[in-house]
Structures are given as C-alpha cells and as structure tokens.
C-alpha positions as CSV (number, residue, x, y, z in Angstrom):
1,X,169.3,152.9,103.5
2,X,166.8,150.1,103.1
3,X,167.9,146.6,104.1
4,X,171.1,148.1,104.7
5,X,171.9,146.5,108.1
6,X,175.7,147.9,109.1
7,X,177.1,150.0,106.7
8,X,180.5,148.5,105.3
9,X,183.4,150.4,103.8
10,X,183.8,150.2,100.2
11,X,187.1,148.9,98.7
12,X,188.0,149.7,95.0
13,X,190.6,148.4,92.5
14,X,190.8,148.4,89.1
15,X,189.7,145.4,87.0
16,X,189.9,145.2,83.2
17,X,187.8,143.3,80.8
18,X,189.6,141.6,78.2
19,X,189.0,141.6,74.6
20,X,188.8,144.1,71.9
21,X,189.1,147.2,73.0
22,X,189.8,146.0,76.6
23,X,187.6,147.9,78.9
24,X,188.9,149.6,81.7
25,X,186.9,149.6,84.9
26,X,186.5,149.4,88.8
27,X,185.5,146.6,90.9
28,X,183.9,147.7,93.8
29,X,183.6,145.6,97.2
30,X,182.1,145.8,100.7
31,X,184.3,145.1,103.8
32,X,184.3,141.6,105.5
33,X,184.8,138.2,103.7
34,X,182.4,135.7,101.8
35,X,181.1,135.3,98.3
36,X,179.4,138.6,97.5
37,X,176.4,139.1,95.4
38,X,177.5,141.6,92.9
39,X,175.7,144.0,90.3
40,X,177.4,145.0,86.5
41,X,176.7,148.8,86.1
42,X,175.5,150.2,82.5
43,X,175.8,153.9,82.3
44,X,174.0,155.8,79.7
45,X,174.2,157.1,76.1
46,X,177.2,159.0,74.8
47,X,180.7,159.3,76.1
48,X,180.0,158.8,79.8
49,X,182.7,157.1,81.9
50,X,182.6,154.7,84.5
51,X,180.9,156.8,86.8
52,X,178.8,158.2,84.5
53,X,180.4,161.1,83.8
54,X,181.1,163.4,80.6
55,X,183.1,166.2,80.1
56,X,180.8,169.5,82.1
57,X,178.2,166.8,83.0
58,X,178.8,164.8,86.5
59,X,176.1,162.5,86.9
60,X,177.9,160.2,88.8
61,X,175.1,157.3,88.6
62,X,177.3,154.5,88.6
63,X,179.8,155.9,91.2
64,X,177.0,156.6,93.8
65,X,175.5,153.5,93.1
66,X,178.5,151.1,93.4
67,X,178.9,152.8,96.7
68,X,175.4,152.6,98.1
69,X,175.8,148.8,97.3
70,X,179.2,148.1,99.2
71,X,177.5,149.9,102.4
72,X,175.3,147.3,102.0
73,X,177.0,144.2,101.1
74,X,176.8,143.8,97.1
75,X,180.1,144.0,95.3
76,X,179.8,145.8,91.6
77,X,181.7,146.2,88.7
78,X,181.5,149.7,86.3
79,X,183.6,150.5,83.2
80,X,184.6,153.0,80.9
81,X,183.0,152.8,77.6
82,X,184.7,152.8,74.1
83,X,187.0,155.6,73.6
84,X,186.2,157.2,77.2
85,X,188.6,157.4,80.0
86,X,191.2,154.8,79.8
87,X,189.3,152.6,77.4
88,X,190.8,152.8,73.8
89,X,189.2,153.2,70.8
90,X,186.4,155.8,69.5
91,X,182.7,156.1,71.2
92,X,181.4,157.7,67.9
93,X,182.3,154.0,65.8
94,X,180.5,151.9,68.4
95,X,177.2,151.1,67.6
96,X,174.2,149.9,69.9
97,X,175.1,145.5,69.4
98,X,178.9,146.7,69.8
99,X,177.2,148.3,73.1
100,X,175.7,144.9,74.6
101,X,178.4,142.6,73.6
102,X,180.9,144.8,76.1
103,X,178.5,144.5,78.3
104,X,178.5,140.9,78.0
105,X,182.0,140.9,78.3
106,X,181.9,143.0,81.6
107,X,179.0,140.1,82.6
108,X,181.7,137.4,82.0
109,X,184.6,139.0,83.7
110,X,182.7,140.2,86.8
111,X,181.4,136.6,87.3
112,X,184.5,134.8,87.4
113,X,186.0,137.2,90.2
114,X,186.5,134.9,93.1
115,X,185.0,137.3,95.5
116,X,181.7,137.2,93.6
117,X,178.9,134.5,94.1
118,X,178.1,134.2,89.9
119,X,175.0,132.8,90.5
120,X,174.0,136.2,92.1
121,X,175.0,138.6,89.9
122,X,172.6,141.3,88.4
123,X,172.5,144.2,86.0
124,X,171.8,147.6,86.4
125,X,171.4,150.6,83.8
126,X,170.6,154.0,83.4
127,X,168.9,155.5,80.0
128,X,170.8,153.5,77.2
129,X,172.2,151.4,79.9
130,X,168.9,149.9,80.9
131,X,168.1,149.6,77.2
132,X,171.9,147.2,76.8
133,X,170.8,145.6,80.2
134,X,167.1,144.1,78.9
135,X,169.0,143.3,75.6
136,X,171.8,141.2,77.5
137,X,169.2,139.7,79.8
138,X,167.0,139.0,76.7
139,X,170.0,136.6,75.3
140,X,170.1,134.4,77.8
141,X,172.5,136.0,80.1
142,X,173.3,134.0,83.8
143,X,172.0,136.8,85.3
144,X,169.6,136.8,88.9
145,X,167.8,139.9,88.2
146,X,167.9,143.2,86.2
147,X,167.7,147.0,87.2
148,X,166.1,149.5,84.6
149,X,166.4,153.3,85.3
150,X,164.9,155.7,83.2
151,X,164.5,152.6,80.6
152,X,162.5,153.5,77.0
153,X,160.0,150.8,76.7
154,X,159.2,153.1,73.1
155,X,160.8,152.1,69.5
156,X,163.8,154.0,69.2
157,X,162.4,156.8,66.4
158,X,159.0,157.3,68.5
159,X,161.1,157.8,71.4
160,X,163.4,160.5,69.6
161,X,160.6,162.5,68.5
162,X,158.8,162.3,72.0
163,X,162.0,164.0,73.0
164,X,161.2,166.6,71.0
165,X,158.2,167.6,71.7
166,X,158.9,167.5,75.1
167,X,162.3,169.4,74.7
168,X,160.6,172.0,72.7
169,X,158.3,173.8,74.7
170,X,161.7,174.0,77.8
171,X,164.5,175.6,75.3
172,X,165.2,179.3,76.4
173,X,163.1,182.3,75.1
174,X,165.4,183.3,72.4
175,X,165.7,180.2,70.9
176,X,162.0,179.4,70.8
177,X,161.2,182.8,69.2
178,X,164.3,181.9,66.7
179,X,162.6,178.5,65.9
180,X,159.0,181.1,65.4
181,X,160.9,183.4,63.3
182,X,162.1,180.5,61.1
183,X,159.2,178.5,60.8
184,X,161.4,175.3,62.3
185,X,159.3,172.8,63.8
186,X,162.0,171.0,65.9
187,X,160.2,167.5,65.8
188,X,160.3,167.5,61.6
189,X,163.7,168.8,62.1
190,X,164.3,165.8,64.5
191,X,162.7,163.3,61.8
192,X,164.3,165.0,58.7
193,X,167.9,164.3,60.3
194,X,166.6,160.8,61.3
195,X,166.2,160.1,57.4
196,X,169.9,161.4,56.7
197,X,170.9,159.2,59.4
198,X,169.6,156.1,57.6
199,X,170.7,157.1,54.7
200,X,174.5,156.9,55.8
201,X,176.9,153.3,56.1
202,X,179.7,154.3,57.8
203,X,180.3,153.7,61.7
204,X,180.8,158.0,61.8
205,X,179.0,160.5,59.5
206,X,178.5,164.6,59.5
207,X,174.7,165.5,60.1
208,X,174.4,168.9,60.5
209,X,177.6,170.0,60.6
210,X,178.8,167.9,63.5
211,X,180.0,164.2,63.8
212,X,178.1,161.6,65.0
213,X,177.7,158.3,65.8
214,X,175.8,157.1,62.8
215,X,175.8,153.3,63.2
216,X,174.6,153.5,66.8
217,X,171.6,155.7,66.1
218,X,170.9,153.4,62.8
219,X,170.7,150.5,65.3
220,X,169.0,152.5,67.9
221,X,166.6,154.2,65.5
222,X,165.5,150.7,64.4
223,X,165.4,149.1,68.2
224,X,162.1,148.1,69.6
225,X,162.7,147.4,73.5
226,X,159.7,145.6,73.9
227,X,161.1,142.8,72.0
228,X,163.9,142.5,74.9
229,X,161.4,143.1,77.7
230,X,159.0,140.3,76.4
231,X,162.1,137.9,76.8
232,X,163.0,138.7,80.8
233,X,162.3,136.0,82.9
234,X,164.7,137.0,86.2
235,X,162.9,140.0,88.4
236,X,162.9,143.2,87.2
237,X,162.6,146.7,88.9
238,X,162.6,149.4,86.6
239,X,162.2,153.2,88.1
240,X,161.4,156.4,86.6
241,X,160.8,159.7,87.0
242,X,157.9,161.6,86.8
243,X,159.2,165.1,85.2
244,X,162.0,162.5,82.9
245,X,161.9,164.6,79.4
246,X,164.3,161.9,77.6
247,X,161.9,158.7,78.6
248,X,158.0,158.7,79.4
249,X,157.3,157.6,82.9
250,X,154.3,156.2,80.8
251,X,156.3,153.4,79.7
252,X,156.4,151.9,83.4
253,X,153.4,150.2,82.4
254,X,154.4,148.8,79.0
255,X,157.6,147.6,80.8
256,X,155.3,145.9,83.4
257,X,152.5,144.5,80.9
258,X,155.4,143.0,78.5
259,X,157.9,141.4,81.0
260,X,156.8,137.7,81.8
261,X,158.7,137.5,85.1
262,X,158.4,139.3,88.4
263,X,157.8,143.0,87.5
264,X,158.3,146.3,90.2
265,X,157.7,149.2,89.3
266,X,158.4,152.9,90.6
267,X,156.8,156.5,89.4
268,X,159.2,158.8,91.4
269,X,157.5,162.4,91.6
270,X,159.3,165.3,90.2
271,X,162.7,162.8,89.5
272,X,164.1,163.9,86.0
273,X,166.3,161.9,83.7
274,X,169.3,162.7,85.5
275,X,168.1,160.9,88.8
276,X,167.7,164.0,91.0
277,X,164.1,166.0,91.9
278,X,163.1,169.0,89.9
279,X,160.7,171.6,91.8
280,X,158.9,173.8,88.8
281,X,158.3,172.5,85.4
282,X,160.3,170.1,84.2
283,X,163.2,171.8,82.0
284,X,166.9,170.4,80.8
285,X,168.0,174.0,81.5
286,X,168.0,172.8,85.3
287,X,170.0,169.9,84.9
288,X,173.4,171.6,85.4
289,X,172.1,172.8,89.2
290,X,170.6,169.8,90.0
291,X,174.5,168.3,89.4
292,X,175.2,169.3,92.3
293,X,173.3,167.5,94.5
294,X,173.7,163.7,94.9
295,X,171.7,161.3,93.2
296,X,168.2,161.0,95.0
297,X,168.1,159.1,98.1
298,X,164.8,157.4,97.8
299,X,166.2,155.9,94.3
300,X,169.6,154.7,96.1
301,X,167.4,153.3,99.0
302,X,164.8,151.6,96.4
303,X,167.9,149.8,93.9
304,X,169.9,148.4,97.1
305,X,166.8,147.3,98.8
306,X,165.5,145.4,95.7
307,X,169.1,143.8,94.8
308,X,169.1,142.9,98.4
309,X,166.1,141.0,98.8
310,X,166.6,139.3,95.3
311,X,170.5,138.3,95.9
312,X,170.4,138.1,99.6
313,X,173.8,139.3,101.3
314,X,177.7,137.5,101.5
315,X,178.3,133.8,102.0
316,X,181.1,132.3,103.1
C-alpha cells in the first residue's frame, strides 16, 4: 500500500459524540504509541451506519478505509448517523445542515482524544459525506486536509436530474418498456417530484406514496457545493470513477478549478459509485454483485498515501 511502511494492527473501541442526539461510533487506532494523525470519515446519504452499510447493501466504505488507514499509522473515527445503528433519532427528520452539524461535533470529539494530534486531523467523505466534509471545512473547521470521494460539484437540483438521465437507460428492459408504454419521461417525473417536495414544510413528508426525508431534500435541492469548494484552503484530494452514475466524473474539473488551495484529482477508470470496478456498460443493476468485492485497492492506496503525505505519521 502506498506510503505504508510496516503494516500496523488496528485497535478499535466504541466512542460516543456528546450532544443531541449522542452519536455512536468507532474510534480506530493503529498499533504502537505516540499521537497519531486522524481521519474523520463521513458516509453517504440515507440510513447508513458507521461502516457505510444499509440493510441489504453493505458498502463497507468507512470500515475498509478505517482499517487501511490504521495499517499505515493513522487513526480514524466513523459513526452511526441519526436514527441508524446505535444512534437514536429518525434519519428522515435530519436535514443536510443537521448532518454537517453532526460531522462538526464528531470532529471536536476526535480532536479531543489523547491519542490524536489535533493539528493533524483530516476529513474524508464519500458521496453525501464528501458534500458534508466540504461544507464543514468551508465553515473554517480546523482540518489539515479534505478527501472528497465521489463528490458532486453540481447544484443539487441539477444533479438529481442528471442522475435520472444516466440511470434511465440502465433500468431493466421490462421497466423501460413500461415507461415507454405509459409515456413516462423519468427526468420530467423527477423534476415534478422536486416541485412537490419544495412545497412541503415538514421534516418528513409523503411523496408518491413513500415517506421521505423532505427537509433534507429541500436543502439538497437548493445546495450549490461550489460555494463550499471555493472556501477550501486546506489541501484537497478528489477522486471519482469514470462509471459513476450518481456523480459526473467531469465534476473533478470543477473541483480543480474552484478550490483555491492545493488540489489533487483522480478519475479512476471503470470505478462506480460503490468504489468498485465494473466491466461493460455502467449499470446500477451490477451494484449487488460489486459489493461482494472489497473497496478498490487503488482507491484505498490513493487515499491512504495522500493522507500520509499531508499529515505524516505518529509522533511521540
């Protein structure tokens, strides 16, 4: 693994973030002593737990990153989102800004650990977690670097319509036939749902027969991540796959152009939003098969190597 040196065993313990609600999480430490640099890990959208897993879909992004970081001498912290795992609450009632606030509280807790050098703490987020990491760093949070995995640099409303255009052709043939027979334009349907969501005033609302996180959607639709990116002065690593159907790989160019601080970008061939490789045409239907494999080794090597270069190793 890049910059690894001798691999170190990972030690883990439960660590709670005080506040309302109290966040339950896992503090991972490398073997050996000294004060380590650390990485705060933020998972993607929806009811993902500390390991970036959701029922029936085990992405394991945060867990695999934590163990790869520990093997190379870096501590980390990952946590259950509101209403997920051991953290109380309702994930549907949390807005995008609530999730940024929670990440900020987790950062304070991680920096306060005696095994951590508070001046060498980085943020690393995947998907929505990358949006949260950029937003927190843009607030002026004391971080030594920011890792943006599958980070959108497109305004929320535009991104969700872009996703509809990408996903439509990859749907199963019977679904595509039904859409044609009913003359349903998927992108127009998504846009119509956005109008309904923006008319809501509650945290949770019923749209199309399903209960959704309405406040999160209202905030995400209005959010332009370029505003946060333009405020990042700490070093930034941005990585997106060329077969990502949820984030345009071209957004890496926007990140590189907008961030005023040092930026390193990687467009990884054949990588999807799951951070695994996919052969053939990009398709959401392949996700379940992909998730039987670990997170792509190049992704782990790139992230760990960059964090090591930016933050260094343990110090006595």
